[in-house]
All heavy atoms as a GROMACS GRO file, in nm:
protein
  593
    1MET      N    1   0.380  -2.911   0.638
    1MET     CA    2   0.290  -2.798   0.619
    1MET      C    3   0.306  -2.697   0.732
    1MET      O    4   0.310  -2.578   0.710
    1MET     CB    5   0.147  -2.851   0.610
    1MET     CG    6   0.046  -2.744   0.588
    1MET     SD    7   0.059  -2.684   0.419
    1MET     CE    8  -0.085  -2.588   0.409
    2GLU      N    9   0.314  -2.746   0.854
    2GLU     CA   10   0.328  -2.657   0.970
    2GLU      C   11   0.459  -2.580   0.962
    2GLU      O   12   0.465  -2.463   0.997
    2GLU     CB   13   0.322  -2.741   1.099
    2GLU     CG   14   0.325  -2.658   1.224
    2GLU     CD   15   0.199  -2.576   1.243
    2GLU    OE1   16   0.091  -2.619   1.198
    2GLU    OE2   17   0.208  -2.467   1.302
    3GLU      N   18   0.564  -2.645   0.914
    3GLU     CA   19   0.694  -2.579   0.904
    3GLU      C   20   0.690  -2.464   0.803
    3GLU      O   21   0.750  -2.360   0.825
    3GLU     CB   22   0.800  -2.681   0.866
    3GLU     CG   23   0.939  -2.623   0.867
    3GLU     CD   24   1.044  -2.730   0.838
    3GLU    OE1   25   1.028  -2.843   0.886
    3GLU    OE2   26   1.138  -2.698   0.765
    4ASN      N   27   0.620  -2.482   0.691
    4ASN     CA   28   0.609  -2.375   0.591
    4ASN      C   29   0.537  -2.254   0.649
    4ASN      O   30   0.573  -2.141   0.621
    4ASN     CB   31   0.536  -2.425   0.467
    4ASN     CG   32   0.621  -2.520   0.386
    4ASN    OD1   33   0.742  -2.518   0.395
    4ASN    ND2   34   0.555  -2.603   0.308
    5ARG      N   35   0.432  -2.277   0.726
    5ARG     CA   36   0.359  -2.166   0.787
    5ARG      C   37   0.449  -2.093   0.886
    5ARG      O   38   0.449  -1.971   0.894
    5ARG     CB   39   0.233  -2.217   0.856
    5ARG     CG   40   0.147  -2.103   0.904
    5ARG     CD   41   0.014  -2.143   0.959
    5ARG     NE   42  -0.016  -2.284   0.952
    5ARG     CZ   43  -0.099  -2.345   1.032
    5ARG    NH1   44  -0.161  -2.277   1.125
    5ARG    NH2   45  -0.124  -2.473   1.022
    6TYR      N   46   0.528  -2.166   0.962
    6TYR     CA   47   0.619  -2.105   1.058
    6TYR      C   48   0.722  -2.019   0.987
    6TYR      O   49   0.754  -1.909   1.032
    6TYR     CB   50   0.688  -2.212   1.142
    6TYR     CG   51   0.786  -2.155   1.239
    6TYR    CD1   52   0.743  -2.086   1.351
    6TYR    CD2   53   0.924  -2.168   1.218
    6TYR    CE1   54   0.834  -2.031   1.441
    6TYR    CE2   55   1.014  -2.115   1.306
    6TYR     CZ   56   0.969  -2.046   1.417
    6TYR     OH   57   1.059  -1.992   1.505
    7ARG      N   58   0.774  -2.066   0.872
    7ARG     CA   59   0.873  -1.988   0.798
    7ARG      C   60   0.814  -1.858   0.746
    7ARG      O   61   0.880  -1.756   0.745
    7ARG     CB   62   0.926  -2.069   0.680
    7ARG     CG   63   1.038  -2.160   0.719
    7ARG     CD   64   1.105  -2.214   0.597
    7ARG     NE   65   1.105  -2.359   0.608
    7ARG     CZ   66   1.117  -2.442   0.510
    7ARG    NH1   67   1.128  -2.397   0.388
    7ARG    NH2   68   1.118  -2.571   0.529
    8SER      N   69   0.688  -1.860   0.702
    8SER     CA   70   0.628  -1.737   0.652
    8SER      C   71   0.605  -1.637   0.764
    8SER      O   72   0.620  -1.518   0.744
    8SER     CB   73   0.496  -1.767   0.578
    8SER     OG   74   0.401  -1.820   0.667
    9VAL      N   75   0.570  -1.683   0.882
    9VAL     CA   76   0.552  -1.593   0.996
    9VAL      C   77   0.685  -1.532   1.035
    9VAL      O   78   0.694  -1.412   1.063
    9VAL     CB   79   0.489  -1.669   1.116
    9VAL    CG1   80   0.492  -1.584   1.241
    9VAL    CG2   81   0.347  -1.710   1.083
   10VAL      N   82   0.790  -1.610   1.034
   10VAL     CA   83   0.923  -1.559   1.067
   10VAL      C   84   0.966  -1.456   0.963
   10VAL      O   85   1.023  -1.352   0.997
   10VAL     CB   86   1.025  -1.675   1.077
   10VAL    CG1   87   1.166  -1.622   1.088
   10VAL    CG2   88   0.992  -1.763   1.195
   11ALA      N   89   0.938  -1.481   0.836
   11ALA     CA   90   0.976  -1.387   0.732
   11ALA      C   91   0.905  -1.254   0.748
   11ALA      O   92   0.965  -1.148   0.726
   11ALA     CB   93   0.947  -1.446   0.594
   12VAL      N   94   0.779  -1.255   0.788
   12VAL     CA   95   0.704  -1.131   0.807
   12VAL      C   96   0.758  -1.054   0.927
   12VAL      O   97   0.766  -0.932   0.924
   12VAL     CB   98   0.554  -1.161   0.822
   12VAL    CG1   99   0.478  -1.038   0.867
   12VAL    CG2  100   0.498  -1.214   0.692
   13THR      N  101   0.797  -1.122   1.031
   13THR     CA  102   0.847  -1.052   1.150
   13THR      C  103   0.983  -0.989   1.126
   13THR      O  104   1.022  -0.899   1.199
   13THR     CB  105   0.856  -1.147   1.270
   13THR    OG1  106   0.941  -1.257   1.237
   13THR    CG2  107   0.719  -1.197   1.310
   14ARG      N  108   1.055  -1.032   1.022
   14ARG     CA  109   1.186  -0.972   0.992
   14ARG      C  110   1.176  -0.853   0.899
   14ARG      O  111   1.277  -0.791   0.868
   14ARG     CB  112   1.278  -1.078   0.931
   14ARG     CG  113   1.324  -1.180   1.034
   14ARG     CD  114   1.424  -1.271   0.974
   14ARG     NE  115   1.355  -1.350   0.870
   14ARG     CZ  116   1.409  -1.451   0.807
   14ARG    NH1  117   1.532  -1.487   0.833
   14ARG    NH2  118   1.341  -1.519   0.716
   15LEU      N  119   1.058  -0.820   0.852
   15LEU     CA  120   1.043  -0.704   0.762
   15LEU      C  121   1.061  -0.575   0.841
   15LEU      O  122   1.019  -0.565   0.956
   15LEU     CB  123   0.904  -0.704   0.698
   15LEU     CG  124   0.877  -0.809   0.592
   15LEU    CD1  125   0.730  -0.802   0.550
   15LEU    CD2  126   0.967  -0.789   0.473
   16PRO      N  127   1.122  -0.474   0.779
   16PRO     CA  128   1.135  -0.344   0.846
   16PRO      C  129   0.997  -0.280   0.866
   16PRO      O  130   0.904  -0.304   0.787
   16PRO     CB  131   1.219  -0.261   0.749
   16PRO     CG  132   1.272  -0.354   0.648
   16PRO     CD  133   1.189  -0.477   0.651
   17PRO      N  134   0.982  -0.199   0.969
   17PRO     CA  135   0.853  -0.134   0.994
   17PRO      C  136   0.804  -0.049   0.877
   17PRO      O  137   0.684  -0.044   0.851
   17PRO     CB  138   0.880  -0.046   1.117
   17PRO     CG  139   1.000  -0.106   1.182
   17PRO     CD  140   1.079  -0.170   1.073
   18LEU      N  141   0.895   0.015   0.805
   18LEU     CA  142   0.855   0.096   0.690
   18LEU      C  143   0.792   0.010   0.581
   18LEU      O  144   0.692   0.049   0.520
   18LEU     CB  145   0.976   0.172   0.634
   18LEU     CG  146   0.947   0.273   0.524
   18LEU    CD1  147   0.854   0.383   0.576
   18LEU    CD2  148   1.076   0.334   0.473
   19THR      N  149   0.846  -0.108   0.559
   19THR     CA  150   0.791  -0.199   0.460
   19THR      C  151   0.653  -0.248   0.502
   19THR      O  152   0.561  -0.256   0.421
   19THR     CB  153   0.885  -0.320   0.439
   19THR    OG1  154   1.013  -0.270   0.400
   19THR    CG2  155   0.833  -0.414   0.333
   20ILE      N  156   0.637  -0.280   0.628
   20ILE     CA  157   0.506  -0.326   0.679
   20ILE      C  158   0.403  -0.214   0.666
   20ILE      O  159   0.290  -0.237   0.625
   20ILE     CB  160   0.519  -0.375   0.824
   20ILE    CG1  161   0.607  -0.501   0.828
   20ILE    CG2  162   0.382  -0.403   0.885
   20ILE    CD1  163   0.643  -0.547   0.966
   21GLY      N  164   0.442  -0.092   0.700
   21GLY     CA  165   0.350   0.022   0.686
   21GLY      C  166   0.312   0.048   0.542
   21GLY      O  167   0.196   0.077   0.511
   22ASN      N  168   0.409   0.037   0.453
   22ASN     CA  169   0.382   0.058   0.310
   22ASN      C  170   0.291  -0.051   0.257
   22ASN      O  171   0.201  -0.025   0.177
   22ASN     CB  172   0.514   0.062   0.232
   22ASN     CG  173   0.500   0.133   0.100
   22ASN    OD1  174   0.407   0.208   0.077
   22ASN    ND2  175   0.596   0.110   0.013
   23LEU      N  176   0.313  -0.174   0.300
   23LEU     CA  177   0.227  -0.284   0.258
   23LEU      C  178   0.084  -0.264   0.308
   23LEU      O  179  -0.012  -0.284   0.234
   23LEU     CB  180   0.284  -0.416   0.310
   23LEU     CG  181   0.208  -0.543   0.274
   23LEU    CD1  182   0.208  -0.563   0.124
   23LEU    CD2  183   0.271  -0.663   0.344
   24ALA      N  184   0.071  -0.219   0.432
   24ALA     CA  185  -0.062  -0.193   0.487
   24ALA      C  186  -0.130  -0.080   0.411
   24ALA      O  187  -0.250  -0.088   0.381
   24ALA     CB  188  -0.051  -0.159   0.636
   25LEU      N  189  -0.056   0.025   0.378
   25LEU     CA  190  -0.114   0.136   0.301
   25LEU      C  191  -0.158   0.088   0.163
   25LEU      O  192  -0.265   0.125   0.116
   25LEU     CB  193  -0.012   0.249   0.288
   25LEU     CG  194  -0.056   0.372   0.208
   25LEU    CD1  195  -0.174   0.440   0.275
   25LEU    CD2  196   0.060   0.468   0.191
   26ALA      N  197  -0.076   0.005   0.100
   26ALA     CA  198  -0.110  -0.045  -0.033
   26ALA      C  199  -0.232  -0.135  -0.030
   26ALA      O  200  -0.317  -0.130  -0.120
   26ALA     CB  201   0.009  -0.121  -0.092
   27LEU      N  202  -0.244  -0.217   0.073
   27LEU     CA  203  -0.356  -0.312   0.078
   27LEU      C  204  -0.486  -0.250   0.129
   27LEU      O  205  -0.594  -0.287   0.084
   27LEU     CB  206  -0.319  -0.431   0.167
   27LEU     CG  207  -0.212  -0.524   0.115
   27LEU    CD1  208  -0.179  -0.631   0.217
   27LEU    CD2  209  -0.256  -0.589  -0.015
   28PHE      N  210  -0.476  -0.158   0.224
   28PHE     CA  211  -0.596  -0.107   0.290
   28PHE      C  212  -0.630   0.037   0.254
   28PHE      O  213  -0.734   0.087   0.296
   28PHE     CB  214  -0.580  -0.118   0.442
   28PHE     CG  215  -0.557  -0.258   0.489
   28PHE    CD1  216  -0.442  -0.292   0.557
   28PHE    CD2  217  -0.649  -0.358   0.463
   28PHE    CE1  218  -0.419  -0.421   0.600
   28PHE    CE2  219  -0.628  -0.488   0.506
   28PHE     CZ  220  -0.512  -0.519   0.574
   29GLY      N  221  -0.546   0.104   0.176
   29GLY     CA  222  -0.570   0.245   0.143
   29GLY      C  223  -0.697   0.267   0.063
   29GLY      O  224  -0.783   0.347   0.100
   30LEU      N  225  -0.710   0.197  -0.049
   30LEU     CA  226  -0.828   0.215  -0.134
   30LEU      C  227  -0.957   0.169  -0.067
   30LEU      O  228  -1.057   0.242  -0.069
   30LEU     CB  229  -0.809   0.144  -0.268
   30LEU     CG  230  -0.707   0.208  -0.361
   30LEU    CD1  231  -0.693   0.124  -0.487
   30LEU    CD2  232  -0.744   0.349  -0.396
   31PRO      N  233  -0.959   0.050  -0.004
   31PRO     CA  234  -1.082   0.014   0.066
   31PRO      C  235  -1.121   0.113   0.176
   31PRO      O  236  -1.238   0.141   0.197
   31PRO     CB  237  -1.052  -0.124   0.125
   31PRO     CG  238  -0.945  -0.179   0.039
   31PRO     CD  239  -0.863  -0.060  -0.005
   32LEU      N  240  -1.022   0.167   0.245
   32LEU     CA  241  -1.051   0.264   0.350
   32LEU      C  242  -1.113   0.391   0.293
   32LEU      O  243  -1.210   0.445   0.349
   32LEU     CB  244  -0.923   0.298   0.427
   32LEU     CG  245  -0.938   0.394   0.543
   32LEU    CD1  246  -1.028   0.333   0.650
   32LEU    CD2  247  -0.803   0.427   0.601
   33VAL      N  248  -1.062   0.439   0.180
   33VAL     CA  249  -1.119   0.558   0.116
   33VAL      C  250  -1.263   0.531   0.074
   33VAL      O  251  -1.353   0.613   0.098
   33VAL     CB  252  -1.034   0.601  -0.006
   33VAL    CG1  253  -1.107   0.704  -0.090
   33VAL    CG2  254  -0.900   0.655   0.040
   34VAL      N  255  -1.288   0.416   0.015
   34VAL     CA  256  -1.424   0.382  -0.029
   34VAL      C  257  -1.519   0.372   0.090
   34VAL      O  258  -1.631   0.425   0.086
   34VAL     CB  259  -1.423   0.250  -0.110
   34VAL    CG1  260  -1.563   0.201  -0.137
   34VAL    CG2  261  -1.347   0.269  -0.239
   35ILE      N  262  -1.475   0.308   0.197
   35ILE     CA  263  -1.559   0.296   0.316
   35ILE      C  264  -1.587   0.432   0.378
   35ILE      O  265  -1.700   0.463   0.415
   35ILE     CB  266  -1.495   0.200   0.418
   35ILE    CG1  267  -1.500   0.057   0.364
   35ILE    CG2  268  -1.562   0.208   0.554
   35ILE    CD1  269  -1.418  -0.041   0.442
   36LEU      N  270  -1.484   0.516   0.388
   36LEU     CA  271  -1.504   0.650   0.445
   36LEU      C  272  -1.600   0.734   0.362
   36LEU      O  273  -1.684   0.805   0.418
   36LEU     CB  274  -1.370   0.722   0.459
   36LEU     CG  275  -1.280   0.675   0.571
   36LEU    CD1  276  -1.145   0.746   0.565
   36LEU    CD2  277  -1.346   0.697   0.706
   37LEU      N  278  -1.589   0.726   0.231
   37LEU     CA  279  -1.681   0.802   0.146
   37LEU      C  280  -1.823   0.750   0.159
   37LEU      O  281  -1.918   0.827   0.157
   37LEU     CB  282  -1.636   0.796   0.000
   37LEU     CG  283  -1.508   0.872  -0.034
   37LEU    CD1  284  -1.467   0.847  -0.178
   37LEU    CD2  285  -1.526   1.020  -0.008
   38ARG      N  286  -1.839   0.621   0.173
   38ARG     CA  287  -1.973   0.564   0.185
   38ARG      C  288  -2.033   0.594   0.321
   38ARG      O  289  -2.151   0.626   0.332
   38ARG     CB  290  -1.968   0.414   0.162
   38ARG     CG  291  -2.105   0.355   0.152
   38ARG     CD  292  -2.105   0.228   0.078
   38ARG     NE  293  -2.056   0.250  -0.058
   38ARG     CZ  294  -2.070   0.165  -0.155
   38ARG    NH1  295  -2.130   0.051  -0.132
   38ARG    NH2  296  -2.025   0.190  -0.274
   39VAL      N  297  -1.954   0.585   0.427
   39VAL     CA  298  -2.004   0.610   0.563
   39VAL      C  299  -2.042   0.757   0.580
   39VAL      O  300  -2.144   0.788   0.640
   39VAL     CB  301  -1.899   0.567   0.668
   39VAL    CG1  302  -1.934   0.620   0.806
   39VAL    CG2  303  -1.887   0.416   0.671
   40THR      N  304  -1.960   0.847   0.528
   40THR     CA  305  -1.989   0.989   0.542
   40THR      C  306  -2.089   1.038   0.438
   40THR      O  307  -2.128   1.154   0.441
   40THR     CB  308  -1.860   1.072   0.529
   40THR    OG1  309  -1.799   1.047   0.402
   40THR    CG2  310  -1.763   1.039   0.642
   41ASN      N  311  -2.129   0.949   0.347
   41ASN     CA  312  -2.226   0.982   0.243
   41ASN      C  313  -2.181   1.104   0.161
   41ASN      O  314  -2.257   1.198   0.138
   41ASN     CB  315  -2.365   1.005   0.303
   41ASN     CG  316  -2.474   0.989   0.200
   41ASN    OD1  317  -2.451   0.934   0.093
   41ASN    ND2  318  -2.592   1.037   0.231
   42THR      N  319  -2.055   1.102   0.121
   42THR     CA  320  -1.995   1.212   0.047
   42THR      C  321  -2.002   1.183  -0.102
   42THR      O  322  -1.968   1.075  -0.147
   42THR     CB  323  -1.848   1.229   0.088
   42THR    OG1  324  -1.843   1.245   0.229
   42THR    CG2  325  -1.786   1.349   0.021
   43GLU      N  326  -2.049   1.280  -0.177
   43GLU     CA  327  -2.052   1.270  -0.323
   43GLU      C  328  -1.934   1.348  -0.379
   43GLU      O  329  -1.922   1.468  -0.357
   43GLU     CB  330  -2.182   1.330  -0.377
   43GLU     CG  331  -2.307   1.253  -0.339
   43GLU     CD  332  -2.321   1.124  -0.418
   43GLU    OE1  333  -2.275   1.120  -0.533
   43GLU    OE2  334  -2.377   1.029  -0.362
   44ILE      N  335  -1.846   1.279  -0.451
   44ILE     CA  336  -1.735   1.348  -0.518
   44ILE      C  337  -1.736   1.307  -0.665
   44ILE      O  338  -1.787   1.201  -0.702
   44ILE     CB  339  -1.599   1.317  -0.453
   44ILE    CG1  340  -1.570   1.166  -0.453
   44ILE    CG2  341  -1.591   1.371  -0.313
   44ILE    CD1  342  -1.432   1.132  -0.402
   45THR      N  343  -1.677   1.391  -0.745
   45THR     CA  344  -1.677   1.365  -0.890
   45THR      C  345  -1.579   1.252  -0.922
   45THR      O  346  -1.486   1.225  -0.844
   45THR     CB  347  -1.638   1.492  -0.967
   45THR    OG1  348  -1.504   1.527  -0.932
   45THR    CG2  349  -1.732   1.606  -0.936
   46PRO      N  350  -1.597   1.188  -1.036
   46PRO     CA  351  -1.504   1.082  -1.075
   46PRO      C  352  -1.359   1.130  -1.089
   46PRO      O  353  -1.266   1.056  -1.059
   46PRO     CB  354  -1.558   1.034  -1.209
   46PRO     CG  355  -1.703   1.066  -1.206
   46PRO     CD  356  -1.713   1.194  -1.126
   47VAL      N  357  -1.340   1.254  -1.130
   47VAL     CA  358  -1.204   1.307  -1.144
   47VAL      C  359  -1.135   1.315  -1.008
   47VAL      O  360  -1.018   1.279  -0.993
   47VAL     CB  361  -1.207   1.446  -1.213
   47VAL    CG1  362  -1.070   1.510  -1.213
   47VAL    CG2  363  -1.263   1.434  -1.353
   48VAL      N  364  -1.208   1.357  -0.906
   48VAL     CA  365  -1.152   1.364  -0.770
   48VAL      C  366  -1.122   1.223  -0.719
   48VAL      O  367  -1.019   1.200  -0.655
   48VAL     CB  368  -1.248   1.438  -0.676
   48VAL    CG1  369  -1.198   1.433  -0.533
   48VAL    CG2  370  -1.266   1.582  -0.720
   49THR      N  371  -1.209   1.128  -0.748
   49THR     CA  372  -1.187   0.990  -0.706
   49THR      C  373  -1.060   0.935  -0.770
   49THR      O  374  -0.976   0.873  -0.701
   49THR     CB  375  -1.306   0.902  -0.746
   49THR    OG1  376  -1.425   0.957  -0.691
   49THR    CG2  377  -1.289   0.760  -0.697
   50ILE      N  378  -1.042   0.957  -0.898
   50ILE     CA  379  -0.921   0.912  -0.966
   50ILE      C  380  -0.798   0.982  -0.908
   50ILE      O  381  -0.693   0.921  -0.891
   50ILE     CB  382  -0.932   0.934  -1.118
   50ILE    CG1  383  -1.041   0.843  -1.176
   50ILE    CG2  384  -0.799   0.911  -1.188
   50ILE    CD1  385  -1.077   0.874  -1.320
   51GLY      N  386  -0.812   1.109  -0.874
   51GLY     CA  387  -0.702   1.182  -0.812
   51GLY      C  388  -0.662   1.121  -0.678
   51GLY      O  389  -0.543   1.109  -0.647
   52ILE      N  390  -0.760   1.082  -0.598
   52ILE     CA  391  -0.731   1.018  -0.469
   52ILE      C  392  -0.658   0.886  -0.491
   52ILE      O  393  -0.561   0.855  -0.422
   52ILE     CB  394  -0.862   0.997  -0.389
   52ILE    CG1  395  -0.920   1.131  -0.345
   52ILE    CG2  396  -0.839   0.907  -0.268
   52ILE    CD1  397  -1.059   1.122  -0.286
   53TYR      N  398  -0.702   0.809  -0.589
   53TYR     CA  399  -0.636   0.682  -0.618
   53TYR      C  400  -0.491   0.704  -0.662
   53TYR      O  401  -0.401   0.631  -0.620
   53TYR     CB  402  -0.711   0.606  -0.727
   53TYR     CG  403  -0.850   0.562  -0.689
   53TYR    CD1  404  -0.942   0.524  -0.786
   53TYR    CD2  405  -0.894   0.559  -0.556
   53TYR    CE1  406  -1.070   0.483  -0.752
   53TYR    CE2  407  -1.022   0.519  -0.522
   53TYR     CZ  408  -1.109   0.480  -0.620
   53TYR     OH  409  -1.234   0.440  -0.587
   54TRP      N  410  -0.468   0.806  -0.745
   54TRP     CA  411  -0.332   0.836  -0.790
   54TRP      C  412  -0.244   0.882  -0.673
   54TRP      O  413  -0.127   0.846  -0.666
   54TRP     CB  414  -0.333   0.941  -0.900
   54TRP     CG  415  -0.347   0.881  -1.035
   54TRP    CD1  416  -0.460   0.874  -1.110
   54TRP    CD2  417  -0.246   0.817  -1.112
   54TRP    NE1  418  -0.436   0.810  -1.229
   54TRP    CE2  419  -0.305   0.774  -1.233
   54TRP    CE3  420  -0.112   0.792  -1.091
   54TRP    CZ2  421  -0.233   0.706  -1.330
   54TRP    CZ3  422  -0.040   0.725  -1.189
   54TRP    CH2  423  -0.100   0.683  -1.306
   55VAL      N  424  -0.299   0.961  -0.584
   55VAL     CA  425  -0.222   1.007  -0.468
   55VAL      C  426  -0.180   0.887  -0.382
   55VAL      O  427  -0.065   0.879  -0.337
   55VAL     CB  428  -0.302   1.111  -0.387
   55VAL    CG1  429  -0.240   1.134  -0.251
   55VAL    CG2  430  -0.312   1.241  -0.464
   56LEU      N  431  -0.272   0.794  -0.360
   56LEU     CA  432  -0.238   0.675  -0.282
   56LEU      C  433  -0.130   0.593  -0.352
   56LEU      O  434  -0.034   0.547  -0.289
   56LEU     CB  435  -0.362   0.590  -0.258
   56LEU     CG  436  -0.455   0.638  -0.148
   56LEU    CD1  437  -0.585   0.557  -0.149
   56LEU    CD2  438  -0.388   0.628  -0.013
   57ALA      N  439  -0.145   0.574  -0.483
   57ALA     CA  440  -0.048   0.494  -0.558
   57ALA      C  441   0.090   0.561  -0.557
   57ALA      O  442   0.192   0.495  -0.535
   57ALA     CB  443  -0.096   0.474  -0.701
   58LEU      N  444   0.093   0.691  -0.579
   58LEU     CA  445   0.222   0.762  -0.579
   58LEU      C  446   0.285   0.766  -0.440
   58LEU      O  447   0.408   0.765  -0.427
   58LEU     CB  448   0.204   0.903  -0.635
   58LEU     CG  449   0.170   0.908  -0.784
   58LEU    CD1  450   0.141   1.052  -0.828
   58LEU    CD2  451   0.281   0.847  -0.868
   59THR      N  452   0.202   0.769  -0.336
   59THR     CA  453   0.255   0.764  -0.200
   59THR      C  454   0.323   0.630  -0.174
   59THR      O  455   0.434   0.625  -0.118
   59THR     CB  456   0.142   0.788  -0.098
   59THR    OG1  457   0.082   0.914  -0.123
   59THR    CG2  458   0.195   0.783   0.044
   60VAL      N  459   0.259   0.522  -0.213
   60VAL     CA  460   0.318   0.389  -0.195
   60VAL      C  461   0.448   0.378  -0.273
   60VAL      O  462   0.550   0.329  -0.221
   60VAL     CB  463   0.218   0.278  -0.236
   60VAL    CG1  464   0.287   0.143  -0.242
   60VAL    CG2  465   0.101   0.275  -0.141
   61ILE      N  466   0.449   0.422  -0.398
   61ILE     CA  467   0.570   0.417  -0.480
   61ILE      C  468   0.678   0.508  -0.421
   61ILE      O  469   0.796   0.471  -0.416
   61ILE     CB  470   0.539   0.454  -0.626
   61ILE    CG1  471   0.452   0.346  -0.689
   61ILE    CG2  472   0.667   0.475  -0.707
   61ILE    CD1  473   0.396   0.383  -0.824
   62GLY      N  474   0.639   0.626  -0.374
   62GLY     CA  475   0.736   0.718  -0.314
   62GLY      C  476   0.800   0.662  -0.190
   62GLY      O  477   0.921   0.678  -0.168
   63ILE      N  478   0.722   0.597  -0.106
   63ILE     CA  479   0.778   0.535   0.015
   63ILE      C  480   0.874   0.423  -0.024
   63ILE      O  481   0.981   0.409   0.035
   63ILE     CB  482   0.665   0.483   0.106
   63ILE    CG1  483   0.588   0.599   0.167
   63ILE    CG2  484   0.721   0.393   0.217
   63ILE    CD1  485   0.462   0.558   0.241
   64ALA      N  486   0.836   0.344  -0.123
   64ALA     CA  487   0.922   0.233  -0.164
   64ALA      C  488   1.053   0.284  -0.225
   64ALA      O  489   1.160   0.230  -0.196
   64ALA     CB  490   0.849   0.144  -0.265
   65VAL      N  491   1.046   0.388  -0.307
   65VAL     CA  492   1.166   0.440  -0.372
   65VAL      C  493   1.250   0.522  -0.275
   65VAL      O  494   1.371   0.504  -0.264
   65VAL     CB  495   1.129   0.523  -0.497
   65VAL    CG1  496   1.249   0.596  -0.552
   65VAL    CG2  497   1.068   0.434  -0.603
   66GLY      N  498   1.186   0.613  -0.203
   66GLY     CA  499   1.261   0.702  -0.115
   66GLY      C  500   1.297   0.642   0.019
   66GLY      O  501   1.410   0.656   0.066
   67GLY      N  502   1.202   0.574   0.082
   67GLY     CA  503   1.226   0.523   0.216
   67GLY      C  504   1.295   0.389   0.221
   67GLY      O  505   1.373   0.362   0.311
   68GLU      N  506   1.265   0.304   0.124
   68GLU     CA  507   1.322   0.171   0.126
   68GLU      C  508   1.440   0.156   0.030
   68GLU      O  509   1.493   0.047   0.013
   68GLU     CB  510   1.214   0.068   0.092
   68GLU     CG  511   1.101   0.068   0.192
   68GLU     CD  512   0.996  -0.036   0.161
   68GLU    OE1  513   1.032  -0.142   0.105
   68GLU    OE2  514   0.879  -0.013   0.191
   69ASP      N  515   1.479   0.264  -0.034
   69ASP     CA  516   1.594   0.267  -0.127
   69ASP      C  517   1.582   0.164  -0.239
   69ASP      O  518   1.678   0.099  -0.276
   69ASP     CB  519   1.726   0.247  -0.052
   69ASP     CG  520   1.755   0.363   0.041
   69ASP    OD1  521   1.718   0.476   0.005
   69ASP    OD2  522   1.814   0.340   0.148
   70LEU      N  523   1.463   0.150  -0.294
   70LEU     CA  524   1.442   0.063  -0.409
   70LEU      C  525   1.440   0.150  -0.534
   70LEU      O  526   1.406   0.267  -0.530
   70LEU     CB  527   1.308  -0.012  -0.397
   70LEU     CG  528   1.296  -0.108  -0.280
   70LEU    CD1  529   1.154  -0.161  -0.272
   70LEU    CD2  530   1.394  -0.223  -0.294
   71SER      N  531   1.478   0.091  -0.646
   71SER     CA  532   1.471   0.162  -0.772
   71SER      C  533   1.341   0.127  -0.842
   71SER      O  534   1.274   0.031  -0.804
   71SER     CB  535   1.590   0.126  -0.861
   71SER     OG  536   1.583  -0.010  -0.898
   72LEU      N  537   1.305   0.204  -0.943
   72LEU     CA  538   1.183   0.173  -1.017
   72LEU      C  539   1.189   0.036  -1.084
   72LEU      O  540   1.088  -0.036  -1.083
   72LEU     CB  541   1.152   0.285  -1.117
   72LEU     CG  542   1.109   0.418  -1.054
   72LEU    CD1  543   1.088   0.523  -1.162
   72LEU    CD2  544   0.984   0.401  -0.971
   73PRO      N  545   1.303  -0.005  -1.141
   73PRO     CA  546   1.309  -0.143  -1.194
   73PRO      C  547   1.289  -0.250  -1.085
   73PRO      O  548   1.236  -0.356  -1.111
   73PRO     CB  549   1.448  -0.153  -1.257
   73PRO     CG  550   1.479  -0.012  -1.295
   73PRO     CD  551   1.419   0.072  -1.186
   74ASP      N  552   1.333  -0.221  -0.962
   74ASP     CA  553   1.311  -0.315  -0.851
   74ASP      C  554   1.161  -0.332  -0.825
   74ASP      O  555   1.119  -0.438  -0.777
   74ASP     CB  556   1.377  -0.267  -0.723
   74ASP     CG  557   1.529  -0.276  -0.729
   74ASP    OD1  558   1.581  -0.354  -0.811
   74ASP    OD2  559   1.594  -0.203  -0.651
   75LEU      N  560   1.083  -0.229  -0.855
   75LEU     CA  561   0.939  -0.234  -0.832
   75LEU      C  562   0.863  -0.292  -0.951
   75LEU      O  563   0.742  -0.308  -0.944
   75LEU     CB  564   0.887  -0.094  -0.800
   75LEU     CG  565   0.940  -0.029  -0.674
   75LEU    CD1  566   0.889   0.113  -0.663
   75LEU    CD2  567   0.905  -0.110  -0.552
   76GLY      N  568   0.933  -0.317  -1.061
   76GLY     CA  569   0.868  -0.375  -1.178
   76GLY      C  570   0.847  -0.280  -1.293
   76GLY      O  571   0.790  -0.318  -1.394
   77PHE      N  572   0.892  -0.156  -1.280
   77PHE     CA  573   0.881  -0.061  -1.390
   77PHE      C  574   0.997  -0.081  -1.485
   77PHE      O  575   1.107  -0.114  -1.445
   77PHE     CB  576   0.883   0.084  -1.338
   77PHE     CG  577   0.761   0.122  -1.260
   77PHE    CD1  578   0.764   0.120  -1.120
   77PHE    CD2  579   0.645   0.159  -1.323
   77PHE    CE1  580   0.653   0.155  -1.048
   77PHE    CE2  581   0.534   0.195  -1.251
   77PHE     CZ  582   0.537   0.191  -1.114
   78ARG      N  583   0.972  -0.056  -1.613
   78ARG     CA  584   1.080  -0.069  -1.712
   78ARG      C  585   1.145   0.063  -1.736
   78ARG      O  586   1.097   0.166  -1.720
   78ARG     CB  587   1.025  -0.121  -1.843
   78ARG     CG  588   0.984  -0.264  -1.830
   78ARG     CD  589   0.942  -0.317  -1.963
   78ARG     NE  590   0.908  -0.456  -1.946
   78ARG     CZ  591   0.885  -0.537  -2.045
   78ARG    NH1  592   0.892  -0.493  -2.167
   78ARG    NH2  593   0.855  -0.661  -2.023
   0.00000   0.00000   0.00000
């Protein structure tokens, strides 16, 4: 069990910085937007909220395609 955990830590440390940043953006982008809107007590329309979500999603996909030289099929798109 200890050896498996060590292998996963080693695998993460070998990831390129761009991949780590993209992963962090993908995992923490939406929660950060929600927390910021709640803390600042900002009221925005549902259309603007969906727009923010789309911008975050397209940014993550753009970084993966442009920065990491992945194709859309590599990301799971048909």
